[in-house]
C-alpha positions as CSV (number, residue, x, y, z in Angstrom):
1,M,2.6,-2.8,184.0
2,K,5.7,-4.7,182.8
3,I,8.5,-3.7,185.2
4,L,12.1,-5.0,184.9
5,V,14.0,-5.5,188.0
6,V,17.8,-5.6,187.4
7,G,19.8,-7.3,190.3
8,G,19.6,-10.9,192.0
9,G,20.4,-10.0,195.5
10,G,18.2,-9.7,198.9
11,R,17.8,-6.0,198.0
12,E,16.1,-6.9,194.6
13,H,14.1,-9.8,196.2
14,A,12.8,-7.0,198.4
15,I,12.0,-4.4,195.7
16,A,10.5,-7.0,193.5
17,A,8.3,-8.2,196.4
18,A,7.0,-4.3,197.0
19,L,6.3,-3.8,193.5
20,A,4.3,-7.3,193.2
21,R,1.8,-6.2,195.9
22,N,0.3,-4.1,193.1
23,R,-1.8,-6.7,191.2
24,K,-1.3,-4.8,187.9
25,T,2.5,-5.4,187.9
26,V,4.0,-7.9,185.8
27,I,7.9,-8.5,186.9
28,F,10.7,-9.3,184.8
29,S,14.1,-10.2,186.0
30,V,17.8,-9.8,184.9
31,M,20.2,-11.5,187.4
32,A,23.4,-13.0,187.4
33,K,22.3,-16.0,189.3
34,N,18.8,-17.4,189.6
35,N,17.3,-16.1,193.0
36,P,14.7,-18.5,194.2
37,G,12.7,-15.5,195.7
38,I,12.7,-13.4,192.7
39,A,12.2,-16.1,190.5
40,K,8.6,-16.8,192.0
41,L,7.5,-13.5,191.4
42,A,8.8,-13.0,187.8
43,Q,7.2,-14.0,184.5
44,K,10.4,-14.1,182.7
45,I,13.9,-14.1,183.7
46,L,17.3,-13.2,182.0
47,L,20.1,-15.0,183.4
48,C,23.6,-12.8,182.6
49,K,25.8,-10.3,183.9
50,E,24.0,-7.4,185.3
51,T,26.5,-4.9,183.4
52,D,25.8,-6.5,180.2
53,V,23.9,-3.4,178.7
54,P,23.3,-4.7,175.4
55,R,21.7,-7.9,176.2
56,I,19.8,-6.2,179.1
57,V,18.3,-3.7,176.7
58,A,17.5,-6.3,174.0
59,F,15.5,-8.3,176.6
60,A,13.7,-5.3,177.7
61,R,12.6,-4.4,173.9
62,E,11.7,-8.1,173.6
63,N,9.3,-8.2,176.2
64,G,7.7,-4.8,175.9
65,I,9.1,-3.5,179.5
66,E,7.6,-0.2,180.2
67,Y,9.8,0.7,183.3
68,A,12.9,-0.6,185.0
69,F,14.0,-0.3,188.5
70,I,17.9,-0.7,189.1
71,G,19.0,-2.6,192.1
72,P,22.8,-2.5,192.1
73,E,25.7,-0.2,191.5
74,S,27.7,-1.7,189.0
75,P,25.0,-1.7,186.1
76,L,24.5,2.0,186.8
77,E,28.1,2.6,186.6
78,A,28.0,0.6,183.3
79,G,25.2,3.0,182.1
80,I,22.1,1.0,182.2
81,V,19.8,3.8,182.6
82,D,21.2,5.9,179.7
83,A,21.0,3.0,177.5
84,L,17.1,2.0,178.6
85,E,16.1,5.5,178.4
86,S,17.5,6.0,175.2
87,V,14.8,3.4,173.8
88,N,12.0,5.1,176.0
89,I,12.0,2.7,179.1
90,P,12.3,5.1,181.9
91,C,14.1,4.0,185.1
92,V,14.3,4.5,188.7
93,G,17.9,4.7,189.1
94,P,20.3,7.8,187.9
95,T,22.1,8.3,184.8
96,K,25.9,6.9,184.6
97,A,26.7,10.7,185.3
98,A,24.5,11.1,188.5
99,A,25.6,7.9,189.7
100,R,29.2,9.0,190.2
101,I,28.2,10.2,193.5
102,E,28.7,6.6,194.5
103,T,31.0,5.2,191.6
104,D,33.5,8.0,192.0
105,K,34.1,9.1,195.6
106,G,36.6,11.8,194.2
107,F,33.8,13.1,192.4
108,C,31.3,13.3,195.5
109,R,34.1,15.0,197.6
110,R,34.7,17.7,195.0
111,L,30.9,18.0,194.4
112,M,30.5,18.6,198.1
113,E,33.6,20.9,198.2
114,E,32.7,23.1,195.5
115,H,29.2,23.6,196.3
116,Q,30.0,24.1,200.0
117,I,27.8,21.2,201.1
118,E,28.0,20.5,204.8
119,G,29.4,17.4,206.4
120,C,32.1,16.9,204.2
121,P,35.2,15.4,205.8
122,K,38.8,16.5,205.4
123,Y,40.1,14.4,202.7
124,R,43.0,13.9,200.2
125,L,42.7,12.6,196.9
126,C,45.8,11.0,195.8
127,Q,46.3,9.7,192.0
128,N,48.2,6.5,192.8
129,S,49.5,4.6,195.8
130,A,52.9,6.0,195.9
131,E,51.2,9.6,196.5
132,A,48.8,8.0,199.1
133,I,51.6,6.3,201.1
134,T,53.7,9.5,201.3
135,F,50.7,11.2,202.7
136,I,50.1,8.4,204.9
137,Q,53.8,8.4,206.5
138,E,53.5,12.3,206.9
139,H,50.2,12.8,208.5
140,E,50.0,12.6,212.2
141,G,46.5,11.8,212.6
142,D,44.5,8.5,211.9
143,L,43.2,8.3,208.2
144,V,40.5,6.2,206.3
145,I,41.9,4.6,203.1
146,K,39.3,4.2,200.3
147,P,39.6,3.3,196.6
148,T,38.1,5.8,194.8
149,G,35.7,3.2,192.8
150,L,33.5,0.7,193.6
151,T,34.5,-2.1,196.4
152,G,31.4,-3.6,197.4
153,G,31.6,-2.3,200.8
154,K,34.5,-4.1,201.7
155,G,37.5,-1.7,200.3
156,V,38.0,0.6,203.2
157,K,40.5,0.2,206.1
158,I,40.4,2.6,209.2
159,M,43.6,3.4,211.0
160,G,43.3,3.0,214.8
161,E,40.2,0.5,214.2
162,Q,41.4,-2.0,211.6
163,V,44.9,-1.4,210.8
164,D,47.9,0.7,212.5
165,R,49.9,3.1,210.2
166,A,52.1,0.1,208.7
167,G,49.2,-1.9,208.0
168,A,47.4,1.5,206.3
169,I,50.5,1.6,203.9
170,A,50.7,-2.0,203.0
171,Y,46.8,-1.8,201.9
172,A,47.6,1.5,200.1
173,A,50.5,-0.2,198.3
174,T,47.7,-2.8,197.2
175,I,45.4,-0.3,195.3
176,N,45.8,0.3,191.9
177,G,44.1,3.5,190.6
178,S,43.2,6.7,192.7
179,I,42.8,6.7,196.4
180,I,41.0,8.9,198.9
181,L,42.3,9.5,202.1
182,E,40.0,10.9,204.7
183,E,39.9,11.8,208.6
184,R,38.7,9.0,210.6
185,L,35.3,10.0,211.9
186,I,34.2,8.9,215.5
187,G,30.7,8.7,216.2
188,E,27.6,6.5,215.3
189,E,26.7,5.5,211.9
190,F,23.4,5.7,210.5
191,T,21.6,5.7,206.9
192,L,19.0,7.9,205.6
193,Q,17.3,6.5,202.2
194,A,15.2,9.0,200.2
195,F,13.2,8.7,197.0
196,V,14.3,11.2,194.6
197,D,12.5,12.6,191.6
198,G,14.8,14.9,190.2
199,T,13.9,17.8,192.7
200,H,11.9,16.3,195.8
201,L,13.5,14.2,198.4
202,I,10.8,11.9,200.4
203,P,12.8,10.3,203.1
204,M,12.6,7.0,204.5
205,P,12.9,5.7,208.0
206,L,16.6,5.8,209.4
207,V,18.2,2.6,209.6
208,Q,21.5,1.2,211.3
209,D,23.6,-1.1,209.3
210,H,26.3,-3.5,210.9
211,K,29.1,-4.0,208.7
212,R,31.7,-6.1,210.8
213,A,31.3,-9.6,210.3
214,F,31.0,-10.8,214.1
215,D,29.3,-10.0,217.0
216,G,30.4,-7.0,219.1
217,D,31.4,-5.2,215.8
218,T,34.6,-7.3,215.3
219,G,36.2,-8.8,212.3
220,P,36.6,-7.4,208.6
221,N,33.9,-5.4,206.9
222,T,31.4,-7.1,204.8
223,G,28.3,-5.9,202.7
224,G,26.3,-5.6,205.5
225,M,25.4,-8.5,208.3
226,G,22.1,-7.0,209.0
227,S,20.1,-3.7,210.3
228,Y,17.2,-2.4,212.3
229,T,14.8,0.4,212.3
230,M,12.7,1.9,215.4
231,P,8.9,2.2,215.5
232,D,9.0,6.0,215.2
233,H,11.2,5.9,212.3
234,M,14.0,7.7,214.1
235,L,17.3,6.3,215.9
236,P,17.6,7.1,219.7
237,F,21.4,8.2,219.0
238,V,20.1,10.9,216.5
239,M,18.7,14.0,217.6
240,K,15.9,15.7,215.5
241,T,18.5,18.6,214.8
242,E,20.8,15.9,213.4
243,Y,18.5,14.3,211.4
244,S,17.4,17.7,209.8
245,R,21.2,18.6,209.0
246,A,21.5,15.2,207.3
247,F,18.2,15.7,205.4
248,G,19.5,19.0,204.2
249,I,22.7,17.6,203.1
250,M,21.1,15.3,200.9
251,Q,18.7,17.7,199.3
252,A,21.9,20.2,198.9
253,T,23.6,17.5,197.1
254,I,20.6,16.7,194.6
255,D,20.4,20.3,193.8
256,A,24.1,20.4,193.4
257,L,23.9,17.6,191.0
258,A,20.9,19.4,189.1
259,R,23.1,22.5,188.7
260,A,26.0,20.7,187.3
261,G,23.9,19.2,184.6
262,H,23.1,15.7,186.2
263,P,19.7,15.7,187.4
264,Y,19.3,12.7,189.7
265,K,16.0,10.3,189.8
266,G,16.2,7.1,191.9
267,I,17.2,6.2,195.4
268,L,19.6,8.5,197.5
269,Y,21.1,6.8,200.3
270,G,23.0,8.7,202.5
271,Q,25.5,7.1,205.0
272,F,26.1,9.1,208.1
273,M,28.6,9.3,210.9
274,N,27.0,11.2,213.8
275,T,29.9,13.0,215.5
276,A,30.3,15.2,218.3
277,H,30.0,18.2,215.7
278,G,26.9,16.5,213.9
279,P,26.5,14.5,211.1
280,K,29.4,14.0,208.5
281,V,28.9,12.1,205.2
282,I,30.6,8.8,204.9
283,E,29.5,7.8,201.5
284,F,26.4,8.2,199.2
285,N,24.8,5.5,197.4
286,A,22.9,5.9,194.2
287,R,20.6,2.9,195.1
288,F,19.1,1.1,198.1
289,G,21.3,-0.3,200.6
290,D,21.5,-3.9,200.9
291,P,20.3,-5.1,203.9
292,E,18.6,-1.6,204.7
293,A,16.3,-1.9,201.6
294,M,14.4,-5.0,203.5
295,N,13.8,-3.0,206.3
296,V,12.1,-0.1,204.8
297,L,10.4,-2.0,201.9
298,S,9.0,-4.4,204.6
299,L,7.6,-1.4,206.2
300,L,6.3,0.3,203.0
301,T,2.6,0.6,203.2
302,S,2.1,2.6,200.0
303,D,2.4,1.4,196.5
304,L,6.0,1.1,195.3
305,A,4.9,0.9,191.7
306,E,3.1,4.3,192.0
307,I,6.1,5.8,193.5
308,M,8.2,4.5,190.9
309,V,5.8,6.3,188.3
310,K,6.1,9.5,190.3
311,I,9.6,9.4,190.6
312,I,9.9,9.1,186.6
313,S,7.3,12.0,186.1
314,G,8.9,14.1,188.7
315,T,5.7,14.5,190.7
316,L,6.7,12.7,193.7
317,T,5.2,14.0,197.2
318,S,5.5,13.1,200.9
319,A,1.5,12.2,200.3
320,H,2.5,9.2,198.0
321,V,5.0,7.5,200.7
322,T,3.7,5.8,204.0
323,F,5.3,3.5,206.2
324,E,3.9,1.4,209.0
325,K,4.9,2.6,212.6
326,K,6.5,-0.5,213.8
327,A,10.3,-1.5,214.4
328,T,12.2,-4.0,212.1
329,V,15.4,-6.3,212.5
330,C,16.9,-7.8,209.8
331,K,19.7,-10.6,210.2
332,Y,21.8,-12.0,207.1
333,L,22.8,-15.5,207.2
334,V,26.4,-15.8,205.7
335,P,28.3,-19.1,204.5
336,E,31.1,-20.4,206.8
337,G,34.3,-18.4,206.0
338,Y,32.6,-15.4,204.6
339,P,33.7,-12.5,203.8
340,D,37.5,-13.6,203.5
341,A,37.1,-17.4,202.4
342,P,33.4,-18.3,202.0
343,H,32.5,-21.7,201.2
344,A,29.9,-22.5,198.6
345,G,27.8,-25.6,197.8
346,D,26.5,-26.4,201.2
347,P,23.0,-27.5,201.8
348,I,20.8,-25.3,204.2
349,H,17.4,-26.3,205.7
350,V,14.8,-23.4,207.0
351,E,12.6,-25.3,209.7
352,G,10.4,-22.5,210.7
353,T,10.4,-18.5,210.2
354,H,8.1,-17.5,213.1
355,R,6.4,-14.8,211.2
356,A,9.7,-13.2,209.8
357,I,9.8,-11.9,206.1
358,T,12.3,-14.2,204.4
359,Y,14.3,-12.7,201.3
360,Y,16.9,-14.7,199.4
361,A,20.2,-13.5,198.1
362,N,23.1,-15.3,197.2
363,V,21.5,-19.1,197.2
364,E,20.6,-21.5,194.5
365,E,17.8,-23.9,194.7
366,Q,18.5,-27.5,193.5
367,N,16.2,-30.4,193.6
368,G,14.0,-28.6,196.3
369,S,17.1,-27.7,198.6
370,L,18.8,-24.4,199.2
371,I,22.6,-24.4,198.4
372,T,25.0,-21.7,199.6
373,L,27.1,-19.7,197.0
374,T,30.1,-17.4,197.9
375,S,28.2,-14.1,199.2
376,R,25.5,-13.6,201.8
377,T,22.7,-16.3,201.7
378,L,19.5,-15.1,202.8
379,A,18.0,-12.6,205.4
380,F,15.0,-12.6,208.0
381,V,13.2,-9.5,208.7
382,G,11.2,-9.5,212.0
383,M,8.5,-6.6,212.5
384,G,7.0,-5.7,215.6
385,D,5.7,-2.8,217.9
386,T,8.9,-2.7,219.8
387,L,12.5,-3.5,218.7
388,E,12.7,-6.3,221.3
389,A,9.6,-8.0,219.6
390,A,11.2,-7.5,216.1
391,E,14.6,-8.9,217.1
392,R,12.9,-11.8,218.9
393,I,11.1,-12.8,215.4
394,A,14.1,-12.5,213.2
395,E,16.3,-14.5,215.8
396,H,13.8,-17.1,215.9
397,A,13.9,-17.5,212.1
398,A,17.7,-17.1,211.8
399,G,18.1,-19.8,214.6
400,S,16.1,-22.2,212.8
401,V,18.4,-22.4,209.9
402,R,20.7,-25.8,209.9
403,G,24.0,-25.8,207.8
404,S,27.3,-24.3,207.2
405,V,26.1,-20.8,207.7
406,R,26.1,-18.3,210.6
407,Y,24.9,-14.7,211.3
408,R,25.3,-12.1,214.0
409,K,23.1,-12.7,217.1
410,D,23.8,-9.4,218.4
411,I,21.9,-7.0,215.7
412,G,18.8,-5.4,217.0
413,T,19.5,-6.4,220.8
414,E,18.6,-3.9,223.5
415,K,22.4,-4.3,224.7
416,L,23.9,-3.2,221.4
417,L,21.4,-0.3,220.9
418,S,22.2,0.7,224.7
419,Q,26.1,0.9,223.7
420,R,25.3,3.0,220.7
421,I,23.3,5.4,222.7
422,A,26.0,5.5,225.7
423,H,28.7,5.9,223.0
424,M,26.8,9.3,221.6
425,K,26.2,10.8,225.0
426,E,30.0,10.3,226.0
427,L,30.8,12.0,222.8
428,R,28.2,14.8,223.2
C-alpha cells in the first residue's frame, strides 16, 4: 500500500511512524525540508513547498500513490485534497471548502451561529483594522483579537493577559484583512481530536497543550511547547458531562458541514476552553495538532493504515480505533530565541533518550550531526502507567540534549496539573 504523507514536522513524523507499523505500507513523503525521522521511514521523498499542489500531484501520480495523509493546514487551504482526489488518489484530510472550519475563522463562527451549535463564544467579524479598532475602543470588556486566516498558532492576542487595550489596538492596526474579535474566555483549555469518515466521529484521548513559550505559562504564544494525556484518556478538570458536550459540539459541526454541502473526512481537532458554564470552542483545526498528534499516535494500538482506509470508505467504527491505557508527556525542544527571534545553525547532541519516543521536527542532519533551524526542533514523548512516570521519561530525554536549545520543564508535572484542577474548582 503506497501512502503519501504530506508535511515535514513532528506531527508528520508521528503519522509516518504510525503508518509504518503496518509492514504492508510503503511511505512516500513530500516536505519542505528533509526531516531525518521521516527520511528513515520513506522510500522516496520530494522536497518542495507543501503548497505546491501541481508538483505534489505529479509526484503522486509518477509513483503510483494509492492514498494520501495530509499533515499541515497550509496544503489543505491550497486545495491539495481536491487536486489529489481529482486524479483518484483519496485522502485523509478535508477538501478546501470543508477545511475552512480552520482556515477561515469567520466561516467557522458563522457556521456555528447559523446551525445553532452550542459552545460558540460571542464574536464580532470586522472587515478591516479600522473597524476592529473602533469596536475595541467602544467595547467595555476584554477581547481576543484574531486574524481570520492561518497564523501558525501565533497570531492571537488576548486582552487582560498578553496586551492591554492600547496594545490590542496597536496589534489590530498591524493586521491586513479581516479580523475576528471574541469575548475573552476564562477557564482551562483542552483538546479533543477525532477521526472523521464524513458521518462518524471516533474520539481520541483528551490532550492539554501548552502554547506559552516559558515555564509557568509565561511568554509569547508558540505552535505548542508540549502536551500530556492521562491514563484514563480524560483530564481531571474535565467532567464527563463536559466531555460529552464537547464531543456533541464536534458532531454537530460535522453534521452542519455535510448539510452545507461540504462533507468532512480526516482529522477534526477541537480546541475548547472549559469555562464555569461548560466547554466553549476556541477554534477547530482541520488536521492533527502538533504536538498533540505525538501523544495520541504514540498510544494508538490499532492500525492507522486500516483507519485511513475506513475513513476514506466512510465505514469507520469505534471497533477500528484503540489506544493504550497509559499517560503520555510530550516535551518540545526549540532553538534559542524561539519564537520571536529563533537562532538557526547550531549543532545539538542527544545523549540518551531513556525509553522516550523521539520525533524529529524542524531540524537538519549534516555529516551525522543534528542542526537547528528556525522552528521547533524535536520532541520526546514519555509513556507510563502514571503521569509522573511519563513525565520522568520525557524530562530525562529532553534534559540529555546538549546545544543551543531549551524546553519547558513544567509540562506534565503534578504541580502544574494541580494548578489546573484548583483553577477549575474555583471557577465552578
